[in-house]
ROLUM-480962 format. One record per residue (C-alpha): residue number from 1; x, y, z. Coordinates in steps of 0.2 Angstrom, whole numbers. Layout:
<semars>
i: NUM; X: X; Y: Y; Z: Z
...
</semars>
This chain:
<semars>
i: 1; X: -635; Y: 16; Z: -146
i: 2; X: -631; Y: 2; Z: -134
i: 3; X: -643; Y: -7; Z: -122
i: 4; X: -639; Y: 4; Z: -108
i: 5; X: -643; Y: 20; Z: -117
i: 6; X: -662; Y: 17; Z: -118
i: 7; X: -675; Y: 31; Z: -122
i: 8; X: -689; Y: 36; Z: -111
i: 9; X: -707; Y: 36; Z: -118
i: 10; X: -704; Y: 55; Z: -121
i: 11; X: -688; Y: 52; Z: -131
i: 12; X: -676; Y: 57; Z: -117
i: 13; X: -661; Y: 46; Z: -114
i: 14; X: -663; Y: 35; Z: -98
i: 15; X: -648; Y: 36; Z: -86
i: 16; X: -637; Y: 21; Z: -85
i: 17; X: -635; Y: 15; Z: -67
i: 18; X: -616; Y: 11; Z: -68
i: 19; X: -613; Y: 27; Z: -77
i: 20; X: -623; Y: 36; Z: -63
i: 21; X: -613; Y: 28; Z: -49
i: 22; X: -596; Y: 28; Z: -57
i: 23; X: -594; Y: 46; Z: -64
i: 24; X: -610; Y: 57; Z: -64
i: 25; X: -614; Y: 54; Z: -45
i: 26; X: -596; Y: 56; Z: -40
i: 27; X: -593; Y: 72; Z: -49
i: 28; X: -610; Y: 79; Z: -44
i: 29; X: -607; Y: 75; Z: -25
i: 30; X: -589; Y: 82; Z: -27
i: 31; X: -596; Y: 98; Z: -35
i: 32; X: -609; Y: 99; Z: -21
i: 33; X: -596; Y: 97; Z: -8
i: 34; X: -585; Y: 110; Z: -15
i: 35; X: -599; Y: 123; Z: -18
i: 36; X: -604; Y: 120; Z: 0
i: 37; X: -587; Y: 124; Z: 6
i: 38; X: -585; Y: 139; Z: -5
i: 39; X: -602; Y: 146; Z: 0
i: 40; X: -602; Y: 141; Z: 18
i: 41; X: -604; Y: 154; Z: 31
i: 42; X: -600; Y: 142; Z: 45
i: 43; X: -583; Y: 147; Z: 54
i: 44; X: -579; Y: 130; Z: 60
i: 45; X: -579; Y: 123; Z: 42
i: 46; X: -565; Y: 135; Z: 38
i: 47; X: -555; Y: 135; Z: 55
i: 48; X: -556; Y: 116; Z: 56
i: 49; X: -558; Y: 118; Z: 75
i: 50; X: -573; Y: 112; Z: 85
i: 51; X: -583; Y: 126; Z: 92
i: 52; X: -583; Y: 131; Z: 110
i: 53; X: -600; Y: 136; Z: 116
i: 54; X: -600; Y: 141; Z: 135
i: 55; X: -612; Y: 131; Z: 146
i: 56; X: -624; Y: 144; Z: 153
i: 57; X: -633; Y: 141; Z: 169
i: 58; X: -650; Y: 150; Z: 166
i: 59; X: -651; Y: 152; Z: 185
i: 60; X: -635; Y: 161; Z: 185
i: 61; X: -630; Y: 167; Z: 167
i: 62; X: -617; Y: 179; Z: 174
i: 63; X: -607; Y: 166; Z: 183
i: 64; X: -589; Y: 168; Z: 180
i: 65; X: -582; Y: 156; Z: 167
i: 66; X: -564; Y: 151; Z: 163
i: 67; X: -556; Y: 157; Z: 148
i: 68; X: -550; Y: 146; Z: 134
i: 69; X: -532; Y: 149; Z: 139
i: 70; X: -522; Y: 159; Z: 152
i: 71; X: -519; Y: 178; Z: 148
i: 72; X: -517; Y: 193; Z: 160
i: 73; X: -532; Y: 203; Z: 154
i: 74; X: -548; Y: 198; Z: 164
i: 75; X: -558; Y: 213; Z: 159
i: 76; X: -559; Y: 226; Z: 146
i: 77; X: -562; Y: 245; Z: 144
i: 78; X: -567; Y: 251; Z: 127
i: 79; X: -566; Y: 270; Z: 124
i: 80; X: -575; Y: 272; Z: 107
i: 81; X: -575; Y: 288; Z: 97
i: 82; X: -590; Y: 289; Z: 85
i: 83; X: -588; Y: 300; Z: 70
i: 84; X: -570; Y: 295; Z: 64
i: 85; X: -555; Y: 303; Z: 72
i: 86; X: -543; Y: 310; Z: 59
i: 87; X: -527; Y: 299; Z: 61
i: 88; X: -516; Y: 312; Z: 51
i: 89; X: -521; Y: 325; Z: 64
i: 90; X: -518; Y: 315; Z: 80
i: 91; X: -507; Y: 299; Z: 80
i: 92; X: -501; Y: 296; Z: 62
i: 93; X: -487; Y: 308; Z: 58
i: 94; X: -485; Y: 311; Z: 39
i: 95; X: -472; Y: 325; Z: 35
i: 96; X: -476; Y: 322; Z: 16
i: 97; X: -492; Y: 332; Z: 20
i: 98; X: -482; Y: 347; Z: 24
i: 99; X: -471; Y: 345; Z: 9
i: 100; X: -486; Y: 344; Z: -3
i: 101; X: -498; Y: 355; Z: 7
i: 102; X: -510; Y: 365; Z: -5
i: 103; X: -505; Y: 354; Z: -20
i: 104; X: -515; Y: 340; Z: -29
i: 105; X: -502; Y: 326; Z: -33
i: 106; X: -507; Y: 312; Z: -45
i: 107; X: -517; Y: 298; Z: -38
i: 108; X: -529; Y: 308; Z: -27
i: 109; X: -547; Y: 303; Z: -32
i: 110; X: -558; Y: 317; Z: -40
i: 111; X: -573; Y: 311; Z: -29
i: 112; X: -574; Y: 303; Z: -12
i: 113; X: -588; Y: 299; Z: 0
i: 114; X: -596; Y: 316; Z: 1
i: 115; X: -591; Y: 323; Z: -16
i: 116; X: -576; Y: 332; Z: -25
i: 117; X: -559; Y: 333; Z: -17
i: 118; X: -548; Y: 347; Z: -14
i: 119; X: -529; Y: 348; Z: -11
i: 120; X: -517; Y: 340; Z: 1
i: 121; X: -518; Y: 348; Z: 18
i: 122; X: -505; Y: 347; Z: 32
i: 123; X: -510; Y: 343; Z: 49
i: 124; X: -520; Y: 356; Z: 58
i: 125; X: -510; Y: 354; Z: 74
i: 126; X: -491; Y: 352; Z: 75
i: 127; X: -483; Y: 335; Z: 79
i: 128; X: -468; Y: 333; Z: 91
i: 129; X: -459; Y: 318; Z: 99
i: 130; X: -466; Y: 311; Z: 115
i: 131; X: -459; Y: 301; Z: 129
i: 132; X: -444; Y: 289; Z: 128
i: 133; X: -451; Y: 281; Z: 113
i: 134; X: -451; Y: 298; Z: 103
i: 135; X: -468; Y: 294; Z: 96
i: 136; X: -474; Y: 309; Z: 86
i: 137; X: -491; Y: 314; Z: 92
i: 138; X: -500; Y: 331; Z: 88
i: 139; X: -504; Y: 345; Z: 100
i: 140; X: -522; Y: 342; Z: 98
i: 141; X: -521; Y: 329; Z: 113
i: 142; X: -508; Y: 335; Z: 125
i: 143; X: -513; Y: 325; Z: 140
i: 144; X: -515; Y: 308; Z: 130
i: 145; X: -498; Y: 312; Z: 121
i: 146; X: -489; Y: 312; Z: 138
i: 147; X: -494; Y: 293; Z: 139
i: 148; X: -486; Y: 288; Z: 122
i: 149; X: -475; Y: 276; Z: 131
i: 150; X: -490; Y: 266; Z: 138
i: 151; X: -499; Y: 264; Z: 121
i: 152; X: -498; Y: 251; Z: 107
i: 153; X: -503; Y: 260; Z: 91
i: 154; X: -510; Y: 251; Z: 76
i: 155; X: -507; Y: 262; Z: 61
i: 156; X: -513; Y: 251; Z: 47
i: 157; X: -531; Y: 247; Z: 51
i: 158; X: -544; Y: 245; Z: 36
i: 159; X: -562; Y: 243; Z: 36
i: 160; X: -576; Y: 238; Z: 24
i: 161; X: -587; Y: 254; Z: 24
i: 162; X: -586; Y: 273; Z: 23
i: 163; X: -603; Y: 275; Z: 31
i: 164; X: -604; Y: 279; Z: 50
i: 165; X: -618; Y: 268; Z: 55
i: 166; X: -611; Y: 253; Z: 46
i: 167; X: -594; Y: 257; Z: 52
i: 168; X: -599; Y: 257; Z: 70
i: 169; X: -608; Y: 241; Z: 67
i: 170; X: -592; Y: 233; Z: 59
i: 171; X: -581; Y: 239; Z: 73
i: 172; X: -592; Y: 235; Z: 87
i: 173; X: -601; Y: 219; Z: 81
i: 174; X: -590; Y: 212; Z: 67
i: 175; X: -603; Y: 215; Z: 53
i: 176; X: -609; Y: 230; Z: 44
i: 177; X: -627; Y: 225; Z: 45
i: 178; X: -638; Y: 226; Z: 61
i: 179; X: -643; Y: 210; Z: 70
i: 180; X: -627; Y: 204; Z: 77
i: 181; X: -620; Y: 203; Z: 95
i: 182; X: -608; Y: 217; Z: 100
i: 183; X: -591; Y: 213; Z: 106
i: 184; X: -595; Y: 216; Z: 124
i: 185; X: -610; Y: 203; Z: 123
i: 186; X: -598; Y: 190; Z: 116
i: 187; X: -585; Y: 193; Z: 130
i: 188; X: -598; Y: 192; Z: 144
i: 189; X: -606; Y: 177; Z: 135
i: 190; X: -589; Y: 168; Z: 135
i: 191; X: -583; Y: 174; Z: 153
i: 192; X: -598; Y: 179; Z: 163
i: 193; X: -593; Y: 191; Z: 177
i: 194; X: -583; Y: 192; Z: 193
i: 195; X: -596; Y: 204; Z: 200
i: 196; X: -613; Y: 198; Z: 206
i: 197; X: -620; Y: 215; Z: 211
i: 198; X: -618; Y: 224; Z: 195
i: 199; X: -621; Y: 220; Z: 176
i: 200; X: -607; Y: 211; Z: 167
i: 201; X: -607; Y: 223; Z: 153
i: 202; X: -610; Y: 242; Z: 155
i: 203; X: -612; Y: 255; Z: 141
i: 204; X: -608; Y: 272; Z: 147
i: 205; X: -615; Y: 283; Z: 133
i: 206; X: -610; Y: 301; Z: 129
i: 207; X: -619; Y: 314; Z: 139
i: 208; X: -627; Y: 320; Z: 122
i: 209; X: -634; Y: 303; Z: 119
i: 210; X: -631; Y: 287; Z: 109
i: 211; X: -620; Y: 285; Z: 94
i: 212; X: -628; Y: 283; Z: 77
i: 213; X: -630; Y: 264; Z: 78
i: 214; X: -638; Y: 266; Z: 95
i: 215; X: -640; Y: 250; Z: 106
i: 216; X: -634; Y: 240; Z: 92
i: 217; X: -616; Y: 245; Z: 98
i: 218; X: -619; Y: 236; Z: 114
i: 219; X: -633; Y: 224; Z: 110
i: 220; X: -634; Y: 205; Z: 112
i: 221; X: -644; Y: 202; Z: 95
i: 222; X: -646; Y: 183; Z: 95
i: 223; X: -636; Y: 179; Z: 110
i: 224; X: -646; Y: 178; Z: 126
i: 225; X: -653; Y: 195; Z: 132
i: 226; X: -643; Y: 193; Z: 148
i: 227; X: -627; Y: 198; Z: 139
i: 228; X: -633; Y: 215; Z: 131
i: 229; X: -624; Y: 230; Z: 138
i: 230; X: -633; Y: 240; Z: 152
i: 231; X: -635; Y: 258; Z: 147
i: 232; X: -632; Y: 272; Z: 159
i: 233; X: -620; Y: 286; Z: 163
i: 234; X: -615; Y: 298; Z: 177
i: 235; X: -628; Y: 311; Z: 171
i: 236; X: -642; Y: 299; Z: 168
i: 237; X: -643; Y: 284; Z: 180
i: 238; X: -656; Y: 270; Z: 176
i: 239; X: -673; Y: 278; Z: 180
i: 240; X: -680; Y: 262; Z: 187
i: 241; X: -668; Y: 261; Z: 202
i: 242; X: -675; Y: 276; Z: 212
i: 243; X: -684; Y: 272; Z: 228
i: 244; X: -693; Y: 282; Z: 242
i: 245; X: -682; Y: 291; Z: 254
i: 246; X: -689; Y: 281; Z: 269
i: 247; X: -686; Y: 264; Z: 261
i: 248; X: -670; Y: 259; Z: 269
i: 249; X: -657; Y: 246; Z: 263
i: 250; X: -664; Y: 234; Z: 277
i: 251; X: -681; Y: 235; Z: 269
i: 252; X: -674; Y: 233; Z: 252
i: 253; X: -665; Y: 217; Z: 258
i: 254; X: -680; Y: 210; Z: 266
i: 255; X: -691; Y: 213; Z: 251
i: 256; X: -678; Y: 204; Z: 239
i: 257; X: -676; Y: 190; Z: 251
i: 258; X: -695; Y: 187; Z: 251
i: 259; X: -696; Y: 188; Z: 232
i: 260; X: -681; Y: 176; Z: 230
i: 261; X: -690; Y: 163; Z: 241
i: 262; X: -706; Y: 165; Z: 231
i: 263; X: -697; Y: 164; Z: 214
i: 264; X: -688; Y: 148; Z: 220
i: 265; X: -704; Y: 140; Z: 225
i: 266; X: -711; Y: 144; Z: 208
i: 267; X: -696; Y: 137; Z: 199
i: 268; X: -697; Y: 121; Z: 208
i: 269; X: -713; Y: 118; Z: 199
i: 270; X: -705; Y: 121; Z: 182
i: 271; X: -686; Y: 115; Z: 184
i: 272; X: -683; Y: 113; Z: 165
i: 273; X: -690; Y: 130; Z: 160
i: 274; X: -674; Y: 139; Z: 156
i: 275; X: -683; Y: 155; Z: 151
i: 276; X: -691; Y: 156; Z: 168
i: 277; X: -674; Y: 154; Z: 177
i: 278; X: -666; Y: 167; Z: 166
i: 279; X: -680; Y: 180; Z: 170
i: 280; X: -678; Y: 176; Z: 189
i: 281; X: -659; Y: 179; Z: 187
i: 282; X: -662; Y: 195; Z: 178
i: 283; X: -674; Y: 201; Z: 191
i: 284; X: -663; Y: 196; Z: 205
i: 285; X: -648; Y: 206; Z: 197
i: 286; X: -660; Y: 221; Z: 195
i: 287; X: -664; Y: 220; Z: 213
i: 288; X: -646; Y: 219; Z: 218
i: 289; X: -642; Y: 234; Z: 206
i: 290; X: -655; Y: 245; Z: 216
i: 291; X: -642; Y: 244; Z: 230
i: 292; X: -626; Y: 243; Z: 221
i: 293; X: -628; Y: 255; Z: 207
i: 294; X: -632; Y: 271; Z: 217
i: 295; X: -617; Y: 267; Z: 227
i: 296; X: -605; Y: 265; Z: 212
i: 297; X: -613; Y: 280; Z: 204
i: 298; X: -610; Y: 292; Z: 219
i: 299; X: -594; Y: 300; Z: 212
i: 300; X: -597; Y: 316; Z: 222
i: 301; X: -589; Y: 306; Z: 236
i: 302; X: -572; Y: 305; Z: 227
i: 303; X: -558; Y: 315; Z: 234
i: 304; X: -556; Y: 333; Z: 227
i: 305; X: -540; Y: 329; Z: 219
i: 306; X: -548; Y: 315; Z: 209
i: 307; X: -561; Y: 328; Z: 202
i: 308; X: -547; Y: 340; Z: 198
i: 309; X: -537; Y: 327; Z: 189
i: 310; X: -551; Y: 321; Z: 178
i: 311; X: -558; Y: 339; Z: 176
i: 312; X: -575; Y: 338; Z: 183
i: 313; X: -573; Y: 356; Z: 189
i: 314; X: -566; Y: 364; Z: 174
i: 315; X: -570; Y: 367; Z: 155
i: 316; X: -586; Y: 366; Z: 146
i: 317; X: -601; Y: 357; Z: 153
i: 318; X: -599; Y: 343; Z: 140
i: 319; X: -581; Y: 340; Z: 146
i: 320; X: -586; Y: 340; Z: 164
i: 321; X: -600; Y: 327; Z: 161
i: 322; X: -588; Y: 316; Z: 151
i: 323; X: -576; Y: 317; Z: 165
i: 324; X: -589; Y: 311; Z: 177
i: 325; X: -592; Y: 296; Z: 165
i: 326; X: -573; Y: 292; Z: 165
i: 327; X: -573; Y: 292; Z: 184
i: 328; X: -589; Y: 280; Z: 183
i: 329; X: -579; Y: 269; Z: 171
i: 330; X: -565; Y: 267; Z: 183
i: 331; X: -577; Y: 263; Z: 198
i: 332; X: -585; Y: 250; Z: 187
i: 333; X: -569; Y: 242; Z: 182
i: 334; X: -563; Y: 243; Z: 201
i: 335; X: -579; Y: 233; Z: 206
i: 336; X: -575; Y: 219; Z: 193
i: 337; X: -587; Y: 223; Z: 179
i: 338; X: -581; Y: 213; Z: 164
i: 339; X: -584; Y: 225; Z: 150
i: 340; X: -586; Y: 244; Z: 151
i: 341; X: -589; Y: 253; Z: 135
i: 342; X: -586; Y: 272; Z: 136
i: 343; X: -592; Y: 283; Z: 122
i: 344; X: -585; Y: 300; Z: 117
i: 345; X: -597; Y: 306; Z: 104
i: 346; X: -616; Y: 304; Z: 99
i: 347; X: -628; Y: 303; Z: 85
i: 348; X: -628; Y: 321; Z: 77
i: 349; X: -647; Y: 320; Z: 75
i: 350; X: -649; Y: 318; Z: 93
i: 351; X: -644; Y: 336; Z: 97
i: 352; X: -638; Y: 353; Z: 91
i: 353; X: -620; Y: 358; Z: 87
i: 354; X: -605; Y: 347; Z: 87
i: 355; X: -609; Y: 330; Z: 94
i: 356; X: -595; Y: 319; Z: 88
i: 357; X: -578; Y: 318; Z: 78
i: 358; X: -587; Y: 319; Z: 61
i: 359; X: -578; Y: 334; Z: 52
i: 360; X: -583; Y: 337; Z: 34
i: 361; X: -581; Y: 355; Z: 37
i: 362; X: -571; Y: 366; Z: 49
i: 363; X: -561; Y: 352; Z: 56
i: 364; X: -550; Y: 364; Z: 66
i: 365; X: -565; Y: 369; Z: 76
i: 366; X: -574; Y: 352; Z: 77
i: 367; X: -559; Y: 341; Z: 81
i: 368; X: -553; Y: 354; Z: 94
i: 369; X: -570; Y: 354; Z: 103
i: 370; X: -571; Y: 335; Z: 104
i: 371; X: -552; Y: 334; Z: 109
i: 372; X: -556; Y: 347; Z: 123
i: 373; X: -569; Y: 335; Z: 130
i: 374; X: -559; Y: 319; Z: 128
i: 375; X: -541; Y: 323; Z: 132
i: 376; X: -539; Y: 327; Z: 150
i: 377; X: -553; Y: 315; Z: 157
i: 378; X: -547; Y: 300; Z: 146
i: 379; X: -529; Y: 303; Z: 151
i: 380; X: -534; Y: 304; Z: 169
i: 381; X: -544; Y: 288; Z: 168
i: 382; X: -529; Y: 279; Z: 161
i: 383; X: -517; Y: 286; Z: 175
i: 384; X: -529; Y: 282; Z: 188
i: 385; X: -531; Y: 264; Z: 182
i: 386; X: -512; Y: 262; Z: 182
i: 387; X: -510; Y: 270; Z: 199
i: 388; X: -522; Y: 258; Z: 207
i: 389; X: -514; Y: 243; Z: 199
i: 390; X: -530; Y: 239; Z: 188
i: 391; X: -520; Y: 239; Z: 172
i: 392; X: -512; Y: 223; Z: 177
i: 393; X: -527; Y: 213; Z: 172
i: 394; X: -537; Y: 226; Z: 162
i: 395; X: -536; Y: 229; Z: 143
i: 396; X: -539; Y: 246; Z: 137
i: 397; X: -545; Y: 248; Z: 119
i: 398; X: -546; Y: 266; Z: 110
i: 399; X: -555; Y: 265; Z: 94
i: 400; X: -565; Y: 274; Z: 80
i: 401; X: -574; Y: 267; Z: 65
i: 402; X: -562; Y: 274; Z: 51
i: 403; X: -550; Y: 288; Z: 47
i: 404; X: -550; Y: 304; Z: 37
i: 405; X: -542; Y: 309; Z: 21
i: 406; X: -526; Y: 317; Z: 20
i: 407; X: -533; Y: 330; Z: 8
i: 408; X: -547; Y: 342; Z: 10
i: 409; X: -565; Y: 341; Z: 3
i: 410; X: -571; Y: 353; Z: -10
i: 411; X: -576; Y: 365; Z: 4
i: 412; X: -558; Y: 367; Z: 8
i: 413; X: -560; Y: 366; Z: 27
i: 414; X: -565; Y: 347; Z: 31
i: 415; X: -558; Y: 330; Z: 28
i: 416; X: -569; Y: 316; Z: 21
i: 417; X: -571; Y: 298; Z: 27
i: 418; X: -556; Y: 286; Z: 24
i: 419; X: -559; Y: 267; Z: 26
i: 420; X: -542; Y: 263; Z: 19
i: 421; X: -531; Y: 268; Z: 33
i: 422; X: -534; Y: 273; Z: 51
i: 423; X: -527; Y: 272; Z: 69
i: 424; X: -532; Y: 264; Z: 85
i: 425; X: -522; Y: 259; Z: 100
i: 426; X: -522; Y: 246; Z: 114
i: 427; X: -515; Y: 247; Z: 132
i: 428; X: -514; Y: 238; Z: 148
i: 429; X: -513; Y: 219; Z: 151
i: 430; X: -504; Y: 209; Z: 139
i: 431; X: -500; Y: 223; Z: 127
i: 432; X: -483; Y: 230; Z: 121
i: 433; X: -479; Y: 248; Z: 128
i: 434; X: -473; Y: 262; Z: 117
i: 435; X: -475; Y: 252; Z: 102
i: 436; X: -481; Y: 256; Z: 84
i: 437; X: -487; Y: 242; Z: 72
i: 438; X: -490; Y: 244; Z: 53
i: 439; X: -490; Y: 260; Z: 43
i: 440; X: -500; Y: 269; Z: 31
i: 441; X: -492; Y: 276; Z: 15
i: 442; X: -483; Y: 293; Z: 15
i: 443; X: -499; Y: 303; Z: 15
i: 444; X: -509; Y: 292; Z: 27
i: 445; X: -521; Y: 288; Z: 12
i: 446; X: -520; Y: 269; Z: 12
i: 447; X: -513; Y: 255; Z: 24
i: 448; X: -496; Y: 251; Z: 16
i: 449; X: -486; Y: 241; Z: 29
i: 450; X: -494; Y: 226; Z: 38
i: 451; X: -512; Y: 231; Z: 34
i: 452; X: -524; Y: 223; Z: 46
i: 453; X: -543; Y: 222; Z: 46
i: 454; X: -556; Y: 225; Z: 59
i: 455; X: -558; Y: 206; Z: 60
i: 456; X: -539; Y: 205; Z: 65
i: 457; X: -541; Y: 219; Z: 78
i: 458; X: -556; Y: 210; Z: 86
i: 459; X: -547; Y: 193; Z: 85
i: 460; X: -532; Y: 200; Z: 94
i: 461; X: -543; Y: 208; Z: 108
i: 462; X: -552; Y: 192; Z: 111
i: 463; X: -535; Y: 183; Z: 112
i: 464; X: -529; Y: 195; Z: 125
i: 465; X: -544; Y: 190; Z: 135
i: 466; X: -539; Y: 172; Z: 133
i: 467; X: -552; Y: 168; Z: 120
i: 468; X: -550; Y: 159; Z: 104
i: 469; X: -560; Y: 169; Z: 91
i: 470; X: -561; Y: 154; Z: 79
i: 471; X: -569; Y: 143; Z: 92
i: 472; X: -580; Y: 155; Z: 102
i: 473; X: -597; Y: 153; Z: 94
i: 474; X: -616; Y: 152; Z: 96
i: 475; X: -627; Y: 141; Z: 86
i: 476; X: -640; Y: 152; Z: 77
i: 477; X: -651; Y: 148; Z: 62
i: 478; X: -641; Y: 133; Z: 57
i: 479; X: -624; Y: 142; Z: 58
i: 480; X: -610; Y: 142; Z: 71
i: 481; X: -609; Y: 161; Z: 72
i: 482; X: -594; Y: 171; Z: 79
i: 483; X: -588; Y: 189; Z: 81
i: 484; X: -575; Y: 187; Z: 67
i: 485; X: -587; Y: 178; Z: 55
i: 486; X: -575; Y: 167; Z: 45
i: 487; X: -560; Y: 179; Z: 45
i: 488; X: -547; Y: 186; Z: 57
i: 489; X: -530; Y: 182; Z: 63
i: 490; X: -522; Y: 186; Z: 79
i: 491; X: -508; Y: 200; Z: 78
i: 492; X: -495; Y: 192; Z: 89
i: 493; X: -483; Y: 206; Z: 87
i: 494; X: -494; Y: 217; Z: 98
i: 495; X: -493; Y: 205; Z: 112
i: 496; X: -480; Y: 204; Z: 126
</semars>
């Protein structure tokens, strides 16, 4: 033992200073740095880009803010279908399913999400070419099929879960767990609103109620509460906006002006209290909504041909109510609301009968019922937006949480959850028309060509709104959080 290698009183070797500084410390610090990089959940450490956190004026959190770069889309309409729409029965044509119908070729798992599997099943509705693009779409959605040349289909989406609540969370917040901001909250946090009389973000829930993940689908989580979605629909307006019949708009205006004057005086005493300023801004918006929301929700005043086109006067009650929601969505977009999220389906525990696209049994009946509700009103909404020129700066997103299997379940009448391949589509501002991206395999079982994750899907949507998904962030619990976490790539092939 040399002089440097002395022992402690307990018989342990004492650490040599030179050895510590030369090798041990260097290796240790290097290892710590590597482990931190590998374990980090901080998006900026991976992207190498400085975060962009919008400067929010607590006195006016909804003020319009500039995007990171110029893109044509200024607002977004999300049409969300809870329950998992079967891609192989709607938009993803697979002739091999007809060829192998009733058989069980090698490679099919014995058990999936809900139990034993059955045999391959051909589509329950016939497919045929649509429009100039010749896109094969089933007869389940005849009205939407007529718009094939307007849509940009993505056939190679994959997700991380086969459970509905987690799937909704992942699609709408970028995380399977609860407690993260919704897509709409991120967009309004980044861009504010061009409309100062209505909420920046409105969630129009299904007439039967909310989807499985409830308010998490349009919540703000750790973002300021100003950016959560405001929940109402054509059937159920916000209950706190009613006022006595004899209370006129003039009375309302005078009352609001007086409250604003009192609040301003109070704020002068506490100019640095951001929470107070935010509350006052929230109350002022609520006051403005008392006058603007009843007006925007008065769809009875729409021309009769609009009601006929959307289908508010025909079909089942559920279809008529959803059609009214579609008209409301157009009116909100027309007023400049930044994000409108329209739901077609709800939590099955919230009512009796079929409430969404979940089809573990008798898919021919369940999907047919949901399609009857969605098809005509949604197609009319799209046509109406286009006719009014609103698609020039509005991005439309049609989405569901995952797909369904190309084979039946053991019961022989339904299709199980399929997180390995499903279809969504985009339309409107900045998006290619009559275009299909990626592909599932011959059976529609797994994404086979250019597979993309939900992270990529959300990154692309943000890009179309002029937002850099790697830089848009919010500092929370020591981390720079973002919608796409540490993942996601913009799919430029979808963009004009």
